[in-house]
C-alpha positions in Angstrom: -28.8 25.8 -49.0 -25.8 23.7 -48.3 -25.8 21.5 -45.2 -22.5 21.5 -43.3 -21.4 18.6 -41.1 -21.0 20.1 -37.6 -18.8 17.2 -36.5 -16.5 17.8 -39.5 -16.2 21.5 -38.5 -15.5 20.6 -34.9 -12.7 18.3 -36.0 -11.1 20.9 -38.2 -11.3 23.4 -35.3 -9.6 20.9 -32.9 -6.9 20.4 -35.5 -6.3 24.1 -35.8 -6.3 24.6 -32.1 -3.8 21.8 -31.6 -1.7 23.3 -34.4 -1.6 26.7 -32.7 -0.6 25.0 -29.5 2.2 23.0 -31.0 5.7 24.2 -30.4 6.8 23.8 -34.0 3.9 25.9 -35.3 4.8 28.8 -32.9 8.5 28.8 -33.0 9.6 26.3 -35.6 11.6 24.6 -32.9 11.4 21.8 -30.4 9.8 21.6 -27.0 12.8 22.8 -25.0 12.9 26.0 -27.0 9.2 26.6 -26.1 10.0 26.0 -22.5 12.8 28.6 -22.6 10.6 31.1 -24.5 7.7 30.8 -22.2 9.7 30.5 -19.0 8.1 27.2 -18.3 4.7 28.7 -19.0 5.3 31.8 -16.9 5.1 34.2 -19.9 2.1 34.5 -22.2 4.2 36.4 -24.8 6.8 34.2 -26.4 8.9 36.8 -28.2 9.8 40.0 -26.4 9.0 43.3 -28.0 8.9 47.1 -27.4 5.9 48.9 -26.0 3.3 50.2 -28.5 4.5 53.4 -30.0 7.7 55.3 -29.1 8.2 56.5 -25.5 9.9 59.7 -24.2 12.4 59.2 -21.5 13.9 62.7 -21.2 11.5 63.6 -18.4 12.2 60.6 -16.3 14.2 61.6 -13.2 17.7 60.1 -12.9 18.3 57.4 -10.2 20.3 58.5 -7.2 22.4 55.6 -5.9 22.1 54.9 -2.2 23.2 52.2 0.2 20.7 49.3 0.3 21.0 45.9 2.0 21.2 42.8 -0.2 17.7 41.6 -1.1 16.4 38.3 0.3 15.7 37.1 -3.2 18.2 36.7 -6.0 21.4 36.5 -4.0 22.1 32.8 -3.7 25.8 32.0 -3.9 25.1 30.1 -7.1 22.2 29.2 -9.2 21.5 27.2 -12.3 19.7 28.2 -15.6 19.3 25.8 -18.5 21.9 23.5 -17.2 24.6 26.2 -16.6 25.7 27.3 -13.1 26.3 30.9 -12.3 28.0 32.4 -9.2 26.9 35.6 -7.4 29.6 38.1 -6.3 29.9 39.0 -2.6 30.4 42.7 -3.5 30.2 44.9 -6.5 32.8 47.3 -5.3 35.3 48.1 -8.0 33.4 46.2 -10.7 34.0 47.5 -14.2 33.2 45.6 -17.4 32.7 46.2 -21.1 30.5 44.1 -23.4 27.1 43.8 -25.2 23.9 45.2 -23.7 20.5 44.1 -24.8 17.1 45.2 -23.5 13.9 43.6 -22.3 10.4 44.9 -22.5 6.7 44.0 -22.9 7.1 40.3 -22.4 8.4 40.7 -18.9 6.6 43.9 -17.9 4.7 43.5 -14.6 6.2 40.1 -13.9 8.4 39.5 -10.8 12.1 40.1 -11.0 14.6 37.9 -9.2 14.3 39.8 -6.0 10.5 39.8 -6.0 10.0 43.3 -7.3 7.8 43.8 -10.4 9.7 44.6 -13.6 8.8 48.0 -15.0 10.1 48.6 -18.5 9.6 52.3 -18.0 12.0 52.5 -15.1 15.8 52.4 -15.0 16.6 48.9 -14.0 18.8 46.0 -15.2 19.5 42.3 -15.1 22.9 40.9 -14.6 24.1 37.3 -14.1 26.5 37.8 -11.1 26.3 41.2 -9.4 24.7 41.4 -6.0 21.1 42.5 -6.0 20.6 45.4 -5.8 23.6 47.1 -7.4 23.6 50.6 -8.9 25.5 50.9 -12.2 26.6 53.7 -14.4 26.2 52.4 -18.0 27.8 54.2 -20.9 27.0 53.6 -24.6 30.5 53.4 -26.1 29.2 54.4 -29.5 27.5 57.7 -28.6 28.9 58.3 -25.0 25.4 58.6 -23.5 25.1 57.4 -19.9 22.4 56.2 -17.5 22.3 55.0 -14.0 20.4 51.8 -13.4 19.6 49.5 -10.5 20.2 45.8 -10.9 17.2 43.8 -9.5 17.0 40.8 -11.9 19.1 38.0 -13.3 20.1 37.6 -16.9 20.7 37.8 -19.8 21.2 34.1 -20.5 21.5 34.5 -24.3 24.9 34.2 -25.9 27.7 36.3 -24.5 25.6 39.4 -23.6 26.8 41.3 -20.5 23.7 43.0 -19.3 20.0 43.4 -20.0 18.6 46.9 -19.5 15.1 48.0 -19.1 13.5 49.4 -22.3 13.6 53.0 -20.8 17.3 52.7 -20.0 18.0 51.5 -23.5 16.0 54.4 -24.9 18.1 56.8 -22.7 21.2 55.3 -24.2 19.8 55.5 -27.7 19.9 51.9 -28.8 16.3 50.8 -28.1 15.6 50.6 -31.9 18.8 48.6 -32.6 18.4 46.0 -29.9 22.1 45.8 -28.9 24.9 48.2 -27.9 28.5 48.2 -26.8 28.6 49.4 -23.2 30.8 50.0 -20.3 29.3 49.3 -16.9 30.7 50.7 -13.6 29.4 49.7 -10.2 28.4 52.5 -7.8 28.6 51.3 -4.2 27.8 54.0 -1.6 28.7 53.3 2.0 25.9 53.1 4.5 24.6 56.6 5.2 26.5 58.1 2.3 24.7 60.1 -0.4 26.1 59.5 -3.9 27.4 62.5 -5.8 28.7 62.4 -9.4 32.4 63.2 -9.5 31.6 65.9 -12.1 29.1 67.7 -9.9 29.7 71.5 -9.7 29.9 73.4 -6.5 26.5 74.6 -5.1 25.2 77.8 -6.8 23.6 80.6 -4.8 20.0 81.5 -5.3 18.9 85.1 -4.8 15.1 85.1 -4.2 12.6 87.8 -5.0 9.6 87.7 -2.6 6.9 90.2 -1.8 7.9 90.3 1.8 11.6 91.3 1.4 14.4 91.4 -1.0 17.6 89.8 0.2 20.9 91.6 0.0 22.6 91.1 -3.3 26.3 90.3 -3.2 28.5 93.3 -4.1 30.1 91.5 -7.0 26.7 91.2 -8.8 25.6 93.9 -11.3 22.7 96.2 -10.3 21.1 95.2 -13.6 20.4 91.7 -12.2 17.5 89.9 -14.0 15.7 86.8 -12.9 16.8 83.6 -14.5 14.7 80.9 -12.8 11.4 80.1 -11.0 11.6 78.4 -7.6 8.9 75.8 -6.9 10.0 74.6 -3.5 12.8 74.1 -0.9 13.2 70.9 1.0 15.5 69.5 3.7 15.3 66.0 2.1 16.5 65.4 -1.5 13.8 62.8 -2.0 11.1 65.4 -1.5 12.7 67.6 -4.1 13.0 64.7 -6.5 9.3 64.0 -6.1 8.4 67.5 -7.0 10.8 67.3 -10.0 9.0 64.2 -11.1 5.5 65.8 -10.9 6.7 68.7 -13.0 7.9 66.4 -15.7 4.6 64.5 -15.5 2.7 67.7 -16.1 4.9 69.3 -18.8 6.9 66.4 -20.2 10.0 67.6 -22.0 8.8 71.2 -22.4 10.1 72.1 -19.0 13.6 72.3 -17.7 13.9 71.4 -14.0 16.9 71.7 -11.7 17.4 70.5 -8.1 20.0 72.8 -6.6 21.6 72.0 -3.2 22.3 75.2 -1.2 25.1 75.8 1.2 22.6 75.6 4.1 21.7 72.0 3.0 18.3 72.8 1.4 17.4 71.3 -1.9 15.6 73.9 -4.1 13.6 72.9 -7.1 14.0 75.4 -9.9 12.7 75.6 -13.5 14.5 77.6 -16.2 16.7 79.3 -17.2 14.7 81.8 -19.1 16.1 84.2 -21.7 13.8 87.1 -21.0 11.2 88.4 -18.6 8.2 87.6 -20.9 9.2 83.9 -21.1 9.6 83.8 -17.3 6.2 85.4 -16.8 4.5 83.0 -19.2 5.9 80.0 -17.3 5.0 81.5 -14.0 1.3 81.6 -15.2 1.5 78.1 -16.7 2.8 76.6 -13.4 0.2 78.5 -11.4 -2.6 77.3 -13.6 -1.3 73.7 -13.4 -1.8 73.8 -9.6 1.7 74.3 -8.5 2.2 76.8 -5.7 2.9 80.3 -6.9 6.4 80.2 -8.3 9.0 82.6 -6.9 11.3 84.5 -9.2 15.0 83.9 -8.5 18.5 84.6 -9.8 20.9 81.7 -10.0 24.4 82.9 -9.3 27.6 80.9 -10.1 
């Protein structure tokens, strides 16, 4: 049996440990690069990467821009990063820009953003060097015309001439999460206090004709007597936020298999509908699925233009 010198092994282990801790071993660069990569020791992951496996984002509800006061954090008139000074804009109103978008993911997930919130790579957020925090932005991928609305709650990116850093989910919605970079156009959305943002392309409210056991509503004379049900109604709310919460729960339960619509009625109610369905059997099957999943008994409805 060979006798191994324990002191010798300990020395080798110490050398290996020191080697792993050295900046040149990890990055092949000097100490200042390590400081940048680790955020001064803030981040345990030196190189950012995507979450394990691919993620689906189609089921994530779109952000609805609203008026918010400027956050206490992240809105100094100017700040300095790596020896360079940046100025923060007083207002985002009218801001439009085109440039390169990158994304940030696992390395920053769960860490505080510039305004003190926790970064969630599965949400629709963004980092920008100079826009007020928070600011809502419509971001368009200029290569495929996909769009997403994000909320700026962080500062960056400070690498090269990149215009904006999007959350991983936002990059996936725009279709460039596997590329890393995209050409984008960003447009600020600045609702007034008390104003509810509506996309300029939003169609006029559609009427919902409901079938309930208690009574059948009068059907407009311009609608055919051969009317068939097109959707299932899951709820009606006076607050849009409540409708959006139900919409989110439906996506959590059925992922991308379900089609959900929040329809604002002329009376101000927000109705949560699923569909449309091409035939009565498909509608009945979904009615049973929703009932078995614990959602209140869906009501058959007809959505009229």
